[in-house]
N, C-alpha and C positions, 0 to 999 in steps of 0.2 A: 504494500500500500504506500503510494508516494504522497507525501504531504505537499499541499499546494502553498507556495510562498510567493506567488506572482505579485501580490499587492506590494510587498517590500521592494521587489525589483522595479515595479512601476515608479515608485517615488524615488528610488535610488537613481534612476536615470534622468530625473528632472534637472533642469538647469539650476545652478546654485543661485540662491536669492541674494540680493544686494544687501550689504551690511557695512559695518565699520571695519571689516577685515581687510588686511593689506592684499594687494594683488598677488604677490608671491605665494601667500598662503592659499588663496583661491586657486592659483595655478597648480599648486601641489594637490589640492583637493580634486581638481579635474583629472590630474594624472592618476590618482587613486581610483577614481571611478572608471577610467579607461582600463586600468589593470583588472578591475573587477569584471568589466564587460568581456574581457579576453579570457576570463576564467583563472587568472593568476591571483588566487585568493590571498596567499601569504604576503605577496607584495602589496596588495591593496590594503590589507590589515595594517601593515607597517606604516603606510602613508596615513591612514585614518588616525592611528594612534599619535602620530606626530602633529597633525593639524588640529586635533580636538582641543588640546590645551590653548593654542593660539585663538581658536574660535571662542572658547570660554572666556579668555582674557579680554577679547574685543567685545564681549557681551552681544555677539552676533547669534541670537537664539535661533533664527531661521536656519542658517547654515549649520549651527551646532546640532540642532535636532536632526537635520538631514544627515550629517556625518555620523551621528550616534546610531541612527537607524541603519545606515549603510554598514557600519561596523557590526551591529547586531546581526544583520543578514549574513555577513561574511563569516563571523564567528560561528553561527549556527551551522552554516554550510560546511565549515571546517571541523565540526564536531565539538566545539568549545561552547557548550550550551549555557553554562552558568555565566560566563563572561557575556555571551550574547543576550541573556536575560537582563543583566544589569544595564547594558547599553540601551536595550529596547525600552526598559522602564523609564530611564532618564529621558529618552527621546519622547516617550508618550507624555510624561509630565510637562515637558516644555510645550508640546503642541496643544495639550488640553488647556494649559494656562493661557496660551495665545488664542484659544477659541477656534482653532483650525481643525474642524472635524474631519475634513477629507484627508489631511495628512495624518491625523491621529489614528485613522483606521489602519494605515500601513504599519505604524508602530505597534498598535494593538494586536495585529495579526502576528507580528514577530514575537511579541510577548507570549501569545498563545502557543506559538510554535516551539519556543524554548521550553515552556512548561510541558508540552507534549513529549518532547524528546527526553525530558527529565522524569517522565512518568507521573507528573502531577496532573492527571486527567481532569479532575473537577475544575482546577484553575484554568487549564487550557480551554475547557468548554465555556467557562465564564467569559474569557476575553474573546474567543471566537464568536460566541453568540452576540455579544455587544457589537463587535465589528460588523456582523451580518445585519443587525438592526440599523446601524448607521448607514450601511450600504443602501438599504431599502429607503431610508429617510432621504438620503442624498440623491437617489435615483441613479446610483452607480451600478449598472447591470453587471459589468465585468467584475467589480468587487463582490457583488452578490453571488456570482457563480463561484468565485474563488473561496469565499468564506462558507458558502453552503457545503462545498467539498471538504473544507477544514473541519467543520462541525461533524459532518458525516464520518470523517476518518476516525474521530475520537469514539463515536458511537460504534463503529466497526470493531475497534480494538476492545471495547467493553462488552462486546457480544450483543449489542442492541441492534440487530441486523435490520429489523423492520424500519426503524427510524433512519438508519444509514441509507437504506434503499430509497426511502421517500425523499431524502435530501439530494441524493445523487440524481434521481429522476427529475427533481425540481431544477437542478443545475443543467441537466441535459436539455430540458425543455427551453430554458432561457437561452442556451446556446443556439438551439434550433430556431427560436424566434428572432434572434439577432445574428443570423448567419452571415450577413454582409459586413459586419463590423470587423475592423482590423485584428482585434484580439480573438475573434471567434475560432479560427483554426487551432490556436494553441490551447484554448480552454476546452474545445471539443475533444482534443487529444487527451488532456488530463482527466476530464470527467469520464470519458469513455473507458480509459484504463482503470479508473477507480471502480466504476460500475461493473466492468468485466471481472475484476478481482473479487468483488462481493458475490457475483453470480457463481464463480468457481467455488467459493466457500459454501454456497447454498446448494451445491450439487447440480448446477446448470451449465456443464462444460460446453455444450453445443452453442448455447446462447452467448457464452463468453467468447468462444472462438469466432463467431460471426462478428462480434464487436472488434476483436483484435484484427481480424482480416480486413475490416473496413478501415481501421486506424492505420494499417500499414500502407494504405494508398495515399495518406496525407504526409505533409512535411512536419518535422519535429526537431527539437534540439537534442543533443546527445543524451542527456539524462532521461528525457522522455522516451527516446528510442530504446535506451537500455532497459527501461522499466517494461516496455511492451515485449522486448526480447525475453526478459526474465519470465514474464507471465506466460508467454507462448511456450517457453521451456516446460513450465508446469503442465500445460495442456498436452504437450507431446509425451511427457511422462505418463500421464493418465491414459493416453491413447496407445501406450505400449512401445514407444520409441525412445529409450533412454539416451542413445547416442546422439540423436537429433536434439534432445533436451540439453545434453551437456554442451553441444555446440552453441546453442542459444545462450546458455549461462555464461560460457567463457567470453562470448562477444559482449554480453551485458556487463560483465566484470571489467573488461577493458574500457568500455565507454563510461562507466561510472568512475573509474580511476581518472580518466581524462577530464571528466567534468568536476573532479574534486569532491565527489559525493561519498563520504565515509559510510553512511547508512546503506547506500546502494551497493557498495562493495561487500558489506557484511551480508546483505540479502543474497547477493550472487554466490558468496562462499557457502552459505547455508544450503542453497539449492544444489550446488555442486556436490556437497556432502550427502544430501538426500539421495541424489541419483546414484552416486557411487555405492552407498550403503544398501539401499532398498532394491535397486534394479540390477546392479552389476556385482554385488556381493564383495566389493573391495572395502572392507571395514577399516583397514589400516590407513588408506588415503582419505577415507571419509572422516576418520578421527582427526587427521591433520587439518582438514578443511574446517571442521567445527572448532577446533582449538584456535585456529587462526582467526575465525570469526569472533570468538569470545575475547581474544586478546585485543582485537580492533575495537570491540564494543567497550571494553574496559578503558582503553585509551581515550575514547570519546565520551566516557561517562554516560553511556546510553543504557539505562537499566532494562528497557524493553528488549533491545537486541541481545543484550547479555543473557537475559532469561531464556530467550528462544534458542540461542546457540547452546546454552546449557542443557535444554531439553533434548536436543538432537544428540549432543555429545554423550549424555547419560545413556541414551538408548544404544549407541554404538558401544559404549563401555560395557553395558549389560550383555550385548551379543558377543563381545570379546571375552566374556567370563570375568571381567573386572568388577565383581559384585560390590565390594566396599566402595570403590570409586564411583560406581554408578549410583549407589544409594545416596552418597554425599552430594553428587551433582544434581540428582532429581530433587533432593530436599532443598538445595539452594534455589533451584528454579521454582519450586512450589512456594517458598517464602517470598520470592520476588513477585510471583504472579498474584499472591494474596495481597501484597502491599499495593500492587497496581490495579487490583480488582479486575483482572482479565480472566473471565470464566473459561475461555477456550484453553488457555494454558494451565489453569488450575486442574481441570479434569485430566489433561494429558499427563501432568506430573503425578497425580494421584494414581492413575492407571499404571504408570511405570513403576511406582513404589509397590503397587499391588502385585504385579508380576514378579518383582524381586522377592516379595514375601512368599509367593507360591513356590518359587524355585528353591527357597531355603526351607520349605516344609512348614510354613506358618499360615494355614488357611484362615485362622481367626483375624489376623492383621490384614490379610488380603481382602476378606469380606468387608471389613470396616472401610478400607481405602476405596474399594469398588463402590460401596454404597454412597460415599461422599462424591465420587466421580459421577455416578448416575444422577445424583441430585443437581450437580452443576450443569450437566447436559440438559436435564429437564428444565432448569431455570432458563437456559439459553433458548431452548426450543419454544418455551411458552411466550417469550417476548416476540416471536414471529407472528403469533396469533394466526390469522387467516391469510397471511401473505402467500400468494401462489409461488413466489420465488423460493419459499422455504420447503417445497415438497420433497427435495432431496437432501434435506439438512442432516437426517440421521444416517445417511448412507455410510459415512466413514466412521460412525461411532457405535455401530451395532456390536462390535466385538466386546465393548465394555459391558453391555447388557448380557451378552451370551456368557461371558466369563463369570459374572456374578450369578446368573441363573444356574449355571452348571455347578457352582460351589454350593448353592442352596439346595439343589437337587441331591447332591452328595450328602448334605447334612440331613435331608429327609431320609435317604437310604440308611443312614446310621441310626436315626431316631426310631423309637418304638412306634408301631402302627397305632393309629387312632388319634386321640386329641393332642398328643405330644407334638405331632407334625402339622396340625391344622393351621397354626399361625404362619409357619413356613410356607405351606401351600398357598395361603392367601397372598403372601408377599411375592411368591413366584408368579402367580397369575397376574398380579398388578404389573410386575416387571415385563412379563411377556406382552401384556396389553400395550404397555408404553413403547416397546420396541417393534411389535408387529403392526398394531392398528393405528399408531399416531399419524402416518401419512394418509391413511384412509379417512380418518376423522378430520384431518386438516382439509382434505379435498371436499368433504361433506360441508365443512364450515364455509368454504369458498362458494359452493353451490347455494348454501343458505343465504349468504350475503348477496349473491347475484340475483336470487329470485325473491328474497323476502323484503320487499319494500314496506315493512311494517313500521309502526311508531317506535318499536324497540330498536330496530336497525338504524333508523334515522337518529335516535337519541345517542346511540353508540358513536356515530360519526360526529355529532355535536360535541360529545365529551372529549373525543380525540382532539378536536380543534381547540377546545378550552384548555386542555392540558398543554398543548403547544404554546398557546398564548401565555399561560401561567409560567412556563419555563423561561419566557423572555423577560419576565419582571424581576429585576434585581432587588428592588426595595418596594414595599407596598406603598401605594399612594394613600393620602390621608383618609382614614376611615375604612380602608379596604383590607380584606383578609390577607394575611401573610402568604406569599406565593407557595412556599413549601407545604403549608397546611392545606391550601386550596388544592394543590396537586394530589396530596394524600386523600382528600375527600372525594375528588373527582375519580381517582383510580378505584376507590371503594365502590362508588356508584357504578362505574363501568363494569366491575366484576359482578355486581348484583343484577344489573340489566342483562348482561351476557348470560348469566346463570338462568334467569327467568326465560329468556329467549330460547335457549337450548333445551330446557326442560319442557317447553311447550311444543316442541316439534317431535311428534310421534313418540313421545315418552322417552326420547334419547337423553340419558345422562352423560356427562362428560367423563365420568368415572365408571370403570367396569363394575358389575355387581359383585358383592361378596359371594362366597361359596354358598352361604345360607340363602341369600336372595336368589342365587342361580337355581338352587334346588326347589325353592318355592315357585319359581317361574315356570318350571318344566311340567308338562302334562304327564300323567301316568303313561308309561310306555315310551317316553322320550329319554334320551341320554346324550350328554355332551361328551365328546372324545377330543381331548387336546393332545396333539402329538408334538413332542420336543426331541429333536435329534442332536445329540452331542457326539463328539469324536468317539467312535466305538460303542456308543450306548444309545438306546432308544428308551424314552420315558413317555408314558401315557397317563394322563389324568382323566379318569372316568367319573362323571357326575350324573347321578340319577336322583329322582325325588327321595329315594330311600338311603342313598349312601354316596360317599366321596371316596374313591379308591385310586391308588397309584399302582401302575404296572410297569415293568421294565424288561428289557431284553437286549441282547447284543445287536449291534448294527455295524457290520464290517464294511470295508471298502468295496468288496465284491457285491454285497447287498446294495450299497449305494449305487453301484453301476447298474444293477438289475432294475432298481427304481427309476433311474434316469432312462434306461432303454424302454421300460414300460410306458413311461410318460410320452416318449417320442413316437413309439410304434403304434400305440392304441388308436391314434387318429389316422393311421396310414393303411388304406385297404389293401395295399400290395405287400404288406409284411405280416408275419405271424407274431402277434403280440402276446400270445398266451404263455410261452416259456418265461420271459422276463417278468410278466405280471404275476405268474404263479410264484416265482421266487420272491417278488415284492410282497405278495400276500402272506407268505410264510414268515417274512421278517416283521411286517407291521401288524398283522391281525392275530398271529399266534398268541401274543401276550394277553389279549382280551377275548380269546375264543370262548371262554366259559361265560362271559358276559353277553355274548351274542347268540347263545343257544335258543333263547326265547324268540320266536319269529314275530315279525310285524312291528319291530321297534322303529321309532323315528330317531335317526342318528344325526346330531348336529356336530359337524366336524370342524375343528380349527387346526390347520396344518402349519408346522414349522416352515419358514421361508425356503429351506433347502428341500422340502417336500412339496412345495406349492405347485399346483397344476397337475398333481397326480390324481387320476380318477379312482378314488378309493372304491367306488361301487363296482369297478371292473376287476377287483382283486378277489381271488377265491378264498373261501374259508377252509379250515383244515379238512372238513369233510368233502371238499371239492366243488360245492356250489358257489356261485358268485355272490358277493355281499348283497348286490342289488336284488337277487332272487329271494332274499330273506327279509331285507329291511329297506326303508327309504333313507336316502342320504341327502343332507343339505350342508352347505359350507358357510362358515362364518369368518369374515375378515376381522371381526371384533366381537367379544362377548358383550360389549355394551349395546349391541344391536338387539339383544334379547329383551323384550319388554318386561320390566319388573313391576310396573304400576298400571293404572287404568289407561287405556289407549286414548291418545289425543285426537281431536277432531279437526285440527287446523293444519295438518301436515301439508307442506308444499313439495315434499320429496317422497316418492314411493319406497316402501320397505319390502324385504323379501316375504314377510308374513301377511302383507296386505292382500285382501281378496281381489283378484284380477280375472279378467277373461281374455283368453287367447283364442280367437276364432279362426278356423281353417275352412276353406270352401273348395269344392270340386266342380268348377263351372263346366257347363256343356258348351263346347266350342263348335261353332258352325263353320263349315268350309266356305271360303269366299267364293 
């Protein structure tokens, strides 16, 4: 994610204001600005530091504020964030004292940027938001685009992806509406790169690739070009071409170095290490790349980049068998992530520590770490709400759920049958629901908002707007409610309205039913079968009105192959599907064969994603008859779809249990 600092550059290139300063000092200042334009940052910084005392002595506040902001911009670009913050704050104070709001925005943006790199995200947001407000008041569309990107970048790092997406789209629309302005190509490039990066994070690689491909057609400066090359490398990795990805990363690293971008170089080094470790198996060279990235982050005092480099380094150390070093590095990254309040890195560090605990034979510690990690993932996902861009959000995080669920299943295996394991089974079901059905329920929510022009939906939109407005209020006006309290009150109302809305649609609750509710909801003769496939092990949760039972059996690689062949062959009339489906039936139905002896049951089946698409009704029971010959079979993407209360009358979305009519005709065709 590239931070946008164009506002600082815009003011930096302005002509020096007239003051009491001698001409030689002004000439020196111009020389510094020229060095800065050429990318020779250290030379420019030396000149700025020489002329600033003279400008201060001459009480030339206009040129002094300009030089201080130029110095801040250069120091930040060179990785000296604290020095840049001091210079930007002094520049901002001078410009605010002079009442120059337009110039103050540039200083304000650099103050926010320095805080951003230092990991002070609340302060960065405070300055960025104020700068954005001033851009709107001044009618500075270019500044609005820049600062909308800046605010979105902070939200991105904090895991507030819905708000980041909204702001990036706002910036993109402004660029589109002002496409003939001289600044439009540059800001289109920056905004597009930011938006594509977010879409990658949300599991939308094809949409991201479309944006990058479009950006490649335009002109850009070296740093922007480097950023797009780096992001393209990530996409090539995901598409299975690590060598092409490495080529992009190396080019990006060179361009970042030429542009004097320390954070860009760190990003490129991290990407090189990822490709070497995960795709090419070269752990030694990957370790060198991550250690180099961490050293560079330490030199620039960038806690965010240091934290991310440590996360990757710890994983490589773990794979190299350096367990003690890996644990120390993961713990350091976790501490930094918690200080920065970045949920994405918090769950990754927790997951790394959990795997180390498993490897040393400590399942208790592993379960605790995994439960914390899942909590962080759920918190991040919940912020997306009904955003369509978030439909792929859980794609890269399923392993956290699976690892925890497998550990809990093992705990159930070890526990005595009956009430001792009921609480664990409840927890397992909730975790499975969170990992399996969240994308389905998110899509349902999108459909609901698209179709449901109800007063509740309109009120939700109003509350969102009021929350955004409250965010922009730094101090309450006379007699008005404090903004933080107002936000808390509005958020509570939002949750209440949302809850009423969802509960009123076909009885669908946002939470899965408890096992007791599930039993109460089932008709006599109905049974829920939940299949969970772990490495080498199959577990089945069978729920009927009378009992909750767990069955298990082996699930070998050969049996997995038979299941896959059954799934692919059963729809092909030219192949014999019975041998693989027979083997699949022996693997999946044998553990519950005794529960399926009574004919005429209605089976409600929830399948592990690794088994999804398998036609269970086509599998033979141990006695040789197909399951469909004995029982009816329905499939559930979510247990929350089972109605546990009175049916609602106002549904706008049909459900599987709704009474419907499918009519077929056999018309008599007359010859022409």
